[in-house]
N, CA, C and O atoms as CSV, one atom per row, in Angstrom:
chain,resi,resn,atom,element,x,y,z
A,1,MET,N,N,-72.988,-62.039,115.600
A,1,MET,CA,C,-71.649,-62.397,115.184
A,1,MET,C,C,-70.770,-62.568,116.432
A,1,MET,O,O,-70.853,-61.774,117.369
A,2,ALA,N,N,-69.948,-63.588,116.432
A,2,ALA,CA,C,-69.101,-63.896,117.586
A,2,ALA,C,C,-67.981,-62.872,117.742
A,2,ALA,O,O,-67.456,-62.336,116.766
A,3,GLU,N,N,-67.638,-62.621,118.991
A,3,GLU,CA,C,-66.542,-61.702,119.296
A,3,GLU,C,C,-65.222,-62.367,118.909
A,3,GLU,O,O,-65.010,-63.552,119.169
A,4,LYS,N,N,-64.337,-61.585,118.282
A,4,LYS,CA,C,-63.037,-62.123,117.896
A,4,LYS,C,C,-62.173,-62.285,119.131
A,4,LYS,O,O,-62.177,-61.440,120.026
A,5,LYS,N,N,-61.425,-63.394,119.168
A,5,LYS,CA,C,-60.594,-63.707,120.319
A,5,LYS,C,C,-59.198,-64.098,119.852
A,5,LYS,O,O,-58.965,-64.334,118.667
A,6,GLY,N,N,-58.278,-64.162,120.803
A,6,GLY,CA,C,-56.922,-64.625,120.523
A,6,GLY,C,C,-56.206,-63.755,119.510
A,6,GLY,O,O,-56.234,-62.528,119.601
A,7,LEU,N,N,-55.568,-64.392,118.548
A,7,LEU,CA,C,-54.781,-63.676,117.543
A,7,LEU,C,C,-55.636,-62.862,116.581
A,7,LEU,O,O,-55.132,-61.960,115.913
A,8,SER,N,N,-56.922,-63.174,116.506
A,8,SER,CA,C,-57.825,-62.454,115.601
A,8,SER,C,C,-58.405,-61.183,116.209
A,8,SER,O,O,-58.994,-60.360,115.509
A,9,LYS,N,N,-58.231,-61.033,117.524
A,9,LYS,CA,C,-58.786,-59.871,118.214
A,9,LYS,C,C,-57.887,-58.652,117.968
A,9,LYS,O,O,-56.680,-58.724,118.199
A,10,PRO,N,N,-58.453,-57.547,117.508
A,10,PRO,CA,C,-57.647,-56.341,117.289
A,10,PRO,C,C,-57.036,-55.827,118.600
A,10,PRO,O,O,-57.682,-55.834,119.648
A,11,VAL,N,N,-55.789,-55.387,118.516
A,11,VAL,CA,C,-55.084,-54.800,119.652
A,11,VAL,C,C,-54.650,-53.391,119.273
A,11,VAL,O,O,-54.467,-53.083,118.096
A,12,LYS,N,N,-54.490,-52.545,120.276
A,12,LYS,CA,C,-54.074,-51.167,120.044
A,12,LYS,C,C,-52.563,-51.124,119.825
A,12,LYS,O,O,-51.803,-51.722,120.587
A,13,LEU,N,N,-52.132,-50.417,118.786
A,13,LEU,CA,C,-50.714,-50.306,118.467
A,13,LEU,C,C,-50.117,-49.061,119.106
A,13,LEU,O,O,-50.770,-48.021,119.185
A,14,LYS,N,N,-48.874,-49.171,119.561
A,14,LYS,CA,C,-48.165,-47.994,120.045
A,14,LYS,C,C,-47.866,-47.095,118.853
A,14,LYS,O,O,-47.885,-47.556,117.712
A,15,ALA,N,N,-47.592,-45.830,119.102
A,15,ALA,CA,C,-47.501,-44.798,118.067
A,15,ALA,C,C,-46.541,-45.136,116.926
A,15,ALA,O,O,-46.912,-44.992,115.761
A,16,ASP,N,N,-45.323,-45.581,117.225
A,16,ASP,CA,C,-44.342,-45.848,116.167
A,16,ASP,C,C,-44.794,-46.970,115.239
A,16,ASP,O,O,-44.650,-46.864,114.021
A,17,LEU,N,N,-45.336,-48.034,115.803
A,17,LEU,CA,C,-45.827,-49.143,114.981
A,17,LEU,C,C,-47.063,-48.714,114.193
A,17,LEU,O,O,-47.214,-49.080,113.028
A,18,ALA,N,N,-47.941,-47.946,114.820
A,18,ALA,CA,C,-49.140,-47.454,114.134
A,18,ALA,C,C,-48.753,-46.594,112.931
A,18,ALA,O,O,-49.362,-46.702,111.866
A,19,ASP,N,N,-47.747,-45.745,113.100
A,19,ASP,CA,C,-47.282,-44.902,111.988
A,19,ASP,C,C,-46.716,-45.745,110.850
A,19,ASP,O,O,-46.974,-45.461,109.680
A,20,LEU,N,N,-45.945,-46.781,111.184
A,20,LEU,CA,C,-45.344,-47.641,110.168
A,20,LEU,C,C,-46.409,-48.413,109.394
A,20,LEU,O,O,-46.321,-48.548,108.174
A,21,LEU,N,N,-47.409,-48.918,110.106
A,21,LEU,CA,C,-48.422,-49.771,109.474
A,21,LEU,C,C,-49.644,-49.007,108.984
A,21,LEU,O,O,-50.455,-49.552,108.236
A,22,GLY,N,N,-49.783,-47.754,109.395
A,22,GLY,CA,C,-50.913,-46.949,108.940
A,22,GLY,C,C,-52.237,-47.329,109.568
A,22,GLY,O,O,-53.287,-47.153,108.951
A,23,ALA,N,N,-52.203,-47.844,110.780
A,23,ALA,CA,C,-53.434,-48.224,111.490
A,23,ALA,C,C,-53.188,-48.087,112.988
A,23,ALA,O,O,-52.059,-48.229,113.456
A,24,ARG,N,N,-54.241,-47.814,113.725
A,24,ARG,CA,C,-54.127,-47.671,115.180
A,24,ARG,C,C,-54.444,-48.973,115.911
A,24,ARG,O,O,-54.041,-49.160,117.059
A,25,SER,N,N,-55.165,-49.867,115.244
A,25,SER,CA,C,-55.586,-51.118,115.859
A,25,SER,C,C,-55.657,-52.202,114.786
A,25,SER,O,O,-56.256,-51.996,113.730
A,26,LEU,N,N,-55.044,-53.357,115.059
A,26,LEU,CA,C,-55.056,-54.490,114.126
A,26,LEU,C,C,-54.947,-55.795,114.917
A,26,LEU,O,O,-54.442,-55.793,116.040
A,27,PRO,N,N,-55.414,-56.908,114.344
A,27,PRO,CA,C,-55.158,-58.207,114.971
A,27,PRO,C,C,-53.660,-58.541,114.845
A,27,PRO,O,O,-53.002,-58.074,113.915
A,28,ARG,N,N,-53.133,-59.330,115.758
A,28,ARG,CA,C,-51.709,-59.697,115.717
A,28,ARG,C,C,-51.323,-60.334,114.376
A,28,ARG,O,O,-50.240,-60.081,113.849
A,29,THR,N,N,-52.215,-61.154,113.838
A,29,THR,CA,C,-51.913,-61.810,112.564
A,29,THR,C,C,-51.693,-60.780,111.457
A,29,THR,O,O,-50.796,-60.935,110.628
A,30,GLU,N,N,-52.500,-59.744,111.447
A,30,GLU,CA,C,-52.388,-58.695,110.431
A,30,GLU,C,C,-51.145,-57.831,110.664
A,30,GLU,O,O,-50.517,-57.379,109.706
A,31,ILE,N,N,-50.788,-57.601,111.927
A,31,ILE,CA,C,-49.579,-56.836,112.242
A,31,ILE,C,C,-48.362,-57.553,111.656
A,31,ILE,O,O,-47.538,-56.948,110.971
A,32,THR,N,N,-48.268,-58.845,111.938
A,32,THR,CA,C,-47.138,-59.634,111.450
A,32,THR,C,C,-47.104,-59.656,109.929
A,32,THR,O,O,-46.039,-59.508,109.329
A,33,LYS,N,N,-48.259,-59.839,109.303
A,33,LYS,CA,C,-48.325,-59.863,107.833
A,33,LYS,C,C,-47.848,-58.534,107.256
A,33,LYS,O,O,-47.052,-58.515,106.316
A,34,LYS,N,N,-48.327,-57.432,107.810
A,34,LYS,CA,C,-47.938,-56.109,107.296
A,34,LYS,C,C,-46.449,-55.831,107.523
A,34,LYS,O,O,-45.803,-55.214,106.677
A,35,LEU,N,N,-45.902,-56.276,108.650
A,35,LEU,CA,C,-44.466,-56.119,108.884
A,35,LEU,C,C,-43.664,-56.900,107.846
A,35,LEU,O,O,-42.690,-56.384,107.298
A,36,TRP,N,N,-44.064,-58.131,107.575
A,36,TRP,CA,C,-43.366,-58.929,106.565
A,36,TRP,C,C,-43.522,-58.326,105.176
A,36,TRP,O,O,-42.577,-58.354,104.388
A,37,ASP,N,N,-44.687,-57.784,104.860
A,37,ASP,CA,C,-44.859,-57.097,103.572
A,37,ASP,C,C,-43.874,-55.937,103.452
A,37,ASP,O,O,-43.265,-55.739,102.401
A,38,TYR,N,N,-43.722,-55.174,104.534
A,38,TYR,CA,C,-42.787,-54.045,104.560
A,38,TYR,C,C,-41.352,-54.543,104.356
A,38,TYR,O,O,-40.613,-54.000,103.535
A,39,ILE,N,N,-40.967,-55.568,105.100
A,39,ILE,CA,C,-39.604,-56.111,105.026
A,39,ILE,C,C,-39.302,-56.626,103.622
A,39,ILE,O,O,-38.240,-56.340,103.069
A,40,LYS,N,N,-40.225,-57.380,103.050
A,40,LYS,CA,C,-40.001,-57.958,101.719
A,40,LYS,C,C,-40.011,-56.894,100.629
A,40,LYS,O,O,-39.218,-56.968,99.691
A,41,SER,N,N,-40.893,-55.911,100.737
A,41,SER,CA,C,-40.967,-54.886,99.687
A,41,SER,C,C,-39.706,-54.028,99.644
A,41,SER,O,O,-39.378,-53.456,98.605
A,42,ARG,N,N,-39.008,-53.939,100.754
A,42,ARG,CA,C,-37.772,-53.139,100.807
A,42,ARG,C,C,-36.520,-54.009,100.775
A,42,ARG,O,O,-35.403,-53.523,100.955
A,43,LYS,N,N,-36.730,-55.315,100.540
A,43,LYS,CA,C,-35.619,-56.267,100.432
A,43,LYS,C,C,-34.673,-56.187,101.636
A,43,LYS,O,O,-33.457,-56.087,101.478
A,44,LEU,N,N,-35.246,-56.233,102.827
A,44,LEU,CA,C,-34.473,-56.119,104.056
A,44,LEU,C,C,-34.009,-57.463,104.612
A,44,LEU,O,O,-33.330,-57.503,105.638
A,45,GLN,N,N,-34.368,-58.567,103.948
A,45,GLN,CA,C,-33.882,-59.865,104.387
A,45,GLN,C,C,-32.475,-60.071,103.834
A,45,GLN,O,O,-32.186,-59.688,102.700
A,46,THR,N,N,-31.609,-60.671,104.633
A,46,THR,CA,C,-30.245,-60.899,104.182
A,46,THR,C,C,-30.212,-61.982,103.118
A,46,THR,O,O,-31.065,-62.868,103.085
A,47,THR,N,N,-29.220,-61.897,102.255
A,47,THR,CA,C,-29.061,-62.917,101.214
A,47,THR,C,C,-28.000,-63.936,101.610
A,47,THR,O,O,-27.920,-65.019,101.032
A,48,LYS,N,N,-27.184,-63.579,102.604
A,48,LYS,CA,C,-26.143,-64.485,103.091
A,48,LYS,C,C,-25.999,-64.314,104.594
A,48,LYS,O,O,-26.262,-63.241,105.137
A,49,VAL,N,N,-25.582,-65.377,105.255
A,49,VAL,CA,C,-25.273,-65.333,106.675
A,49,VAL,C,C,-23.827,-65.788,106.809
A,49,VAL,O,O,-23.478,-66.898,106.406
A,50,ASN,N,N,-22.997,-64.938,107.370
A,50,ASN,CA,C,-21.564,-65.218,107.485
A,50,ASN,C,C,-20.945,-65.576,106.136
A,50,ASN,O,O,-20.097,-66.464,106.046
A,51,GLY,N,N,-21.385,-64.866,105.079
A,51,GLY,CA,C,-20.825,-65.065,103.753
A,51,GLY,C,C,-21.342,-66.266,102.999
A,51,GLY,O,O,-20.900,-66.523,101.879
A,52,LYS,N,N,-22.271,-67.015,103.582
A,52,LYS,CA,C,-22.793,-68.217,102.938
A,52,LYS,C,C,-24.303,-68.070,102.712
A,52,LYS,O,O,-24.992,-67.412,103.492
A,53,PRO,N,N,-24.810,-68.692,101.632
A,53,PRO,CA,C,-26.247,-68.564,101.335
A,53,PRO,C,C,-27.158,-69.379,102.253
A,53,PRO,O,O,-28.378,-69.225,102.191
A,54,GLU,N,N,-26.587,-70.255,103.115
A,54,GLU,CA,C,-27.428,-71.016,104.041
A,54,GLU,C,C,-28.173,-70.045,104.957
A,54,GLU,O,O,-27.617,-69.039,105.399
A,55,ASN,N,N,-29.402,-70.353,105.226
A,55,ASN,CA,C,-30.255,-69.528,106.089
A,55,ASN,C,C,-30.469,-68.119,105.547
A,55,ASN,O,O,-30.795,-67.201,106.300
A,56,ALA,N,N,-30.285,-67.952,104.244
A,56,ALA,CA,C,-30.529,-66.641,103.644
A,56,ALA,C,C,-31.964,-66.231,103.933
A,56,ALA,O,O,-32.883,-67.044,103.840
A,57,GLY,N,N,-32.145,-64.988,104.276
A,57,GLY,CA,C,-33.470,-64.469,104.592
A,57,GLY,C,C,-33.844,-64.624,106.054
A,57,GLY,O,O,-34.871,-64.100,106.485
A,58,LYS,N,N,-33.031,-65.333,106.825
A,58,LYS,CA,C,-33.327,-65.561,108.234
A,58,LYS,C,C,-33.127,-64.293,109.062
A,58,LYS,O,O,-33.772,-64.116,110.096
A,59,ASN,N,N,-32.248,-63.426,108.616
A,59,ASN,CA,C,-31.975,-62.187,109.327
A,59,ASN,C,C,-32.576,-61.000,108.587
A,59,ASN,O,O,-32.686,-61.000,107.361
A,60,ILE,N,N,-32.960,-59.997,109.354
A,60,ILE,CA,C,-33.599,-58.804,108.800
A,60,ILE,C,C,-32.728,-57.601,109.114
A,60,ILE,O,O,-32.366,-57.368,110.267
A,61,VAL,N,N,-32.397,-56.843,108.089
A,61,VAL,CA,C,-31.619,-55.625,108.267
A,61,VAL,C,C,-32.587,-54.532,108.699
A,61,VAL,O,O,-33.604,-54.295,108.047
A,62,VAL,N,N,-32.265,-53.876,109.792
A,62,VAL,CA,C,-33.146,-52.857,110.354
A,62,VAL,C,C,-32.873,-51.512,109.666
A,62,VAL,O,O,-31.755,-50.999,109.711
A,63,ASP,N,N,-33.903,-50.954,109.035
A,63,ASP,CA,C,-33.756,-49.658,108.367
A,63,ASP,C,C,-34.242,-48.529,109.281
A,63,ASP,O,O,-34.588,-48.760,110.440
A,64,ALA,N,N,-34.263,-47.301,108.739
A,64,ALA,CA,C,-34.603,-46.116,109.542
A,64,ALA,C,C,-36.021,-46.177,110.123
A,64,ALA,O,O,-36.255,-45.667,111.219
A,65,LYS,N,N,-36.960,-46.785,109.414
A,65,LYS,CA,C,-38.333,-46.874,109.923
A,65,LYS,C,C,-38.483,-48.003,110.942
A,65,LYS,O,O,-39.173,-47.844,111.950
A,66,LEU,N,N,-37.845,-49.130,110.683
A,66,LEU,CA,C,-37.952,-50.261,111.600
A,66,LEU,C,C,-37.231,-50.007,112.920
A,66,LEU,O,O,-37.644,-50.519,113.961
A,67,ILE,N,N,-36.165,-49.225,112.886
A,67,ILE,CA,C,-35.379,-49.008,114.105
A,67,ILE,C,C,-36.232,-48.400,115.215
A,67,ILE,O,O,-35.996,-48.661,116.395
A,68,LYS,N,N,-37.222,-47.590,114.841
A,68,LYS,CA,C,-38.087,-46.956,115.845
A,68,LYS,C,C,-38.875,-47.987,116.643
A,68,LYS,O,O,-39.024,-47.853,117.858
A,69,ILE,N,N,-39.373,-49.006,115.973
A,69,ILE,CA,C,-40.155,-50.015,116.694
A,69,ILE,C,C,-39.259,-51.068,117.328
A,69,ILE,O,O,-39.574,-51.582,118.401
A,70,VAL,N,N,-38.146,-51.395,116.678
A,70,VAL,CA,C,-37.226,-52.385,117.236
A,70,VAL,C,C,-36.632,-51.870,118.541
A,70,VAL,O,O,-36.489,-52.631,119.498
A,71,ASN,N,N,-36.286,-50.586,118.589
A,71,ASN,CA,C,-35.693,-50.015,119.806
A,71,ASN,C,C,-36.672,-49.921,120.966
A,71,ASN,O,O,-36.252,-49.627,122.085
A,72,ASN,N,N,-37.953,-50.158,120.745
A,72,ASN,CA,C,-38.945,-50.216,121.824
A,72,ASN,C,C,-38.987,-51.594,122.477
A,72,ASN,O,O,-39.734,-51.806,123.432
A,73,THR,N,N,-38.190,-52.527,121.967
A,73,THR,CA,C,-38.306,-53.924,122.360
A,73,THR,C,C,-37.378,-54.299,123.506
A,73,THR,O,O,-36.167,-54.439,123.334
A,74,LYS,N,N,-37.975,-54.455,124.665
A,74,LYS,CA,C,-37.297,-55.021,125.832
A,74,LYS,C,C,-38.383,-55.729,126.632
A,74,LYS,O,O,-39.111,-55.111,127.409
A,75,ILE,N,N,-38.472,-57.035,126.423
A,75,ILE,CA,C,-39.510,-57.820,127.085
A,75,ILE,C,C,-38.920,-59.101,127.658
A,75,ILE,O,O,-37.834,-59.536,127.274
A,76,LYS,N,N,-39.658,-59.686,128.575
A,76,LYS,CA,C,-39.294,-60.975,129.151
A,76,LYS,C,C,-40.264,-62.001,128.578
A,76,LYS,O,O,-41.479,-61.844,128.697
A,77,THR,N,N,-39.733,-63.047,127.960
A,77,THR,CA,C,-40.573,-64.070,127.361
A,77,THR,C,C,-41.159,-64.981,128.437
A,77,THR,O,O,-40.772,-64.921,129.604
A,78,ALA,N,N,-42.088,-65.816,128.023
A,78,ALA,CA,C,-42.722,-66.750,128.960
A,78,ALA,C,C,-41.697,-67.696,129.584
A,78,ALA,O,O,-41.877,-68.162,130.710
A,79,SER,N,N,-40.625,-67.975,128.848
A,79,SER,CA,C,-39.589,-68.874,129.373
A,79,SER,C,C,-38.606,-68.150,130.288
A,79,SER,O,O,-37.713,-68.774,130.861
A,80,GLY,N,N,-38.771,-66.819,130.426
A,80,GLY,CA,C,-37.915,-66.048,131.313
A,80,GLY,C,C,-36.751,-65.356,130.622
A,80,GLY,O,O,-36.006,-64.611,131.258
A,81,LYS,N,N,-36.590,-65.595,129.327
A,81,LYS,CA,C,-35.502,-64.972,128.570
A,81,LYS,C,C,-35.839,-63.499,128.307
A,81,LYS,O,O,-36.973,-63.172,127.958
A,82,VAL,N,N,-34.860,-62.624,128.475
A,82,VAL,CA,C,-35.062,-61.203,128.205
A,82,VAL,C,C,-34.605,-60.900,126.781
A,82,VAL,O,O,-33.475,-61.211,126.404
A,83,VAL,N,N,-35.486,-60.294,126.000
A,83,VAL,CA,C,-35.157,-59.849,124.648
A,83,VAL,C,C,-35.012,-58.339,124.717
A,83,VAL,O,O,-35.990,-57.622,124.929
A,84,ASP,N,N,-33.777,-57.854,124.537
A,84,ASP,CA,C,-33.485,-56.425,124.635
A,84,ASP,C,C,-32.851,-55.941,123.334
A,84,ASP,O,O,-31.683,-56.218,123.062
A,85,LEU,N,N,-33.630,-55.217,122.535
A,85,LEU,CA,C,-33.142,-54.686,121.268
A,85,LEU,C,C,-33.035,-53.162,121.315
A,85,LEU,O,O,-32.980,-52.505,120.275
A,86,THR,N,N,-33.005,-52.606,122.525
A,86,THR,CA,C,-33.039,-51.154,122.687
A,86,THR,C,C,-31.775,-50.449,122.211
A,86,THR,O,O,-31.806,-49.246,121.952
A,87,LYS,N,N,-30.675,-51.166,122.091
A,87,LYS,CA,C,-29.417,-50.538,121.679
A,87,LYS,C,C,-29.034,-50.854,120.239
A,87,LYS,O,O,-27.943,-50.500,119.794
A,88,LEU,N,N,-29.923,-51.514,119.514
A,88,LEU,CA,C,-29.660,-51.863,118.118
A,88,LEU,C,C,-29.547,-50.595,117.278
A,88,LEU,O,O,-30.257,-49.620,117.525
A,89,LYS,N,N,-28.675,-50.609,116.307
A,89,LYS,CA,C,-28.463,-49.457,115.421
A,89,LYS,C,C,-28.979,-49.776,114.020
A,89,LYS,O,O,-29.050,-50.938,113.620
A,90,GLU,N,N,-29.331,-48.743,113.295
A,90,GLU,CA,C,-29.769,-48.882,111.911
A,90,GLU,C,C,-28.687,-49.611,111.121
A,90,GLU,O,O,-27.502,-49.312,111.267
A,91,GLY,N,N,-29.090,-50.568,110.283
A,91,GLY,CA,C,-28.149,-51.339,109.482
A,91,GLY,C,C,-27.753,-52.662,110.119
A,91,GLY,O,O,-27.238,-53.547,109.435
A,92,GLN,N,N,-27.988,-52.810,111.435
A,92,GLN,CA,C,-27.723,-54.081,112.085
A,92,GLN,C,C,-28.879,-55.033,111.789
A,92,GLN,O,O,-29.898,-54.621,111.235
A,93,THR,N,N,-28.725,-56.294,112.154
A,93,THR,CA,C,-29.756,-57.279,111.839
A,93,THR,C,C,-30.383,-57.868,113.102
A,93,THR,O,O,-29.787,-57.883,114.178
A,94,ILE,N,N,-31.608,-58.349,112.921
A,94,ILE,CA,C,-32.281,-59.137,113.950
A,94,ILE,C,C,-32.687,-60.459,113.313
A,94,ILE,O,O,-32.869,-60.541,112.098
A,95,ASP,N,N,-32.826,-61.472,114.122
A,95,ASP,CA,C,-33.271,-62.776,113.659
A,95,ASP,C,C,-34.770,-62.692,113.387
A,95,ASP,O,O,-35.496,-62.023,114.123
A,96,MET,N,N,-35.230,-63.354,112.353
A,96,MET,CA,C,-36.658,-63.285,112.005
A,96,MET,C,C,-37.554,-63.775,113.133
A,96,MET,O,O,-38.717,-63.378,113.208
A,97,MET,N,N,-37.039,-64.624,114.007
A,97,MET,CA,C,-37.840,-65.133,115.120
A,97,MET,C,C,-38.087,-64.054,116.174
A,97,MET,O,O,-38.948,-64.222,117.037
A,98,GLN,N,N,-37.348,-62.957,116.115
A,98,GLN,CA,C,-37.535,-61.869,117.074
A,98,GLN,C,C,-38.686,-60.938,116.685
A,98,GLN,O,O,-39.035,-60.039,117.450
A,99,ILE,N,N,-39.271,-61.139,115.516
A,99,ILE,CA,C,-40.407,-60.315,115.081
A,99,ILE,C,C,-41.554,-60.419,116.084
A,99,ILE,O,O,-42.213,-59.418,116.366
A,100,ALA,N,N,-41.800,-61.597,116.622
A,100,ALA,CA,C,-42.884,-61.766,117.601
A,100,ALA,C,C,-42.624,-60.908,118.837
A,100,ALA,O,O,-43.556,-60.323,119.389
A,101,SER,N,N,-41.373,-60.827,119.274
A,101,SER,CA,C,-41.040,-59.991,120.430
A,101,SER,C,C,-41.220,-58.511,120.116
A,101,SER,O,O,-41.677,-57.738,120.958
A,102,VAL,N,N,-40.855,-58.126,118.895
A,102,VAL,CA,C,-41.014,-56.730,118.467
A,102,VAL,C,C,-42.497,-56.367,118.469
A,102,VAL,O,O,-42.877,-55.297,118.945
A,103,VAL,N,N,-43.333,-57.257,117.939
A,103,VAL,CA,C,-44.777,-57.008,117.923
A,103,VAL,C,C,-45.301,-56.886,119.356
A,103,VAL,O,O,-46.026,-55.943,119.674
A,104,SER,N,N,-44.939,-57.829,120.210
A,104,SER,CA,C,-45.421,-57.819,121.601
A,104,SER,C,C,-45.033,-56.540,122.331
A,104,SER,O,O,-45.809,-56.018,123.131
A,105,ALA,N,N,-43.837,-56.036,122.059
A,105,ALA,CA,C,-43.364,-54.831,122.735
A,105,ALA,C,C,-44.023,-53.556,122.215
A,105,ALA,O,O,-43.927,-52.505,122.849
A,106,ASN,N,N,-44.691,-53.643,121.064
A,106,ASN,CA,C,-45.249,-52.450,120.432
A,106,ASN,C,C,-46.764,-52.430,120.368
A,106,ASN,O,O,-47.353,-51.707,119.564
A,107,ILE,N,N,-47.394,-53.230,121.224
A,107,ILE,CA,C,-48.851,-53.183,121.342
A,107,ILE,C,C,-49.225,-52.882,122.787
A,107,ILE,O,O,-48.439,-53.103,123.709
A,108,GLU,N,N,-50.426,-52.378,122.963
A,108,GLU,CA,C,-50.885,-52.036,124.328
A,108,GLU,C,C,-51.948,-53.009,124.767
A,108,GLU,O,O,-52.464,-52.898,125.880
């Protein structure tokens, strides 16, 4: 059987993410899927942005469990942009596109 590579290759999760997902090692694709399952099951996606339904669901409200992994996020992207979510507070929101940065910051 061929060795799994790329996004299918299991990676080691840091403690806070492992506790949230209930696993110590998962492929990136599965990490993202499980995070979205968690977000959707707790209805953490916003229903409005700036009082309007446009882009509803684009932002994620950070709850007590998510804040632990979100606050671990301070990385530099390939384009050189720094994503720093270390000062985010419970109840604040992150853009759904920042989930990839959160995952990257919480794997070894």
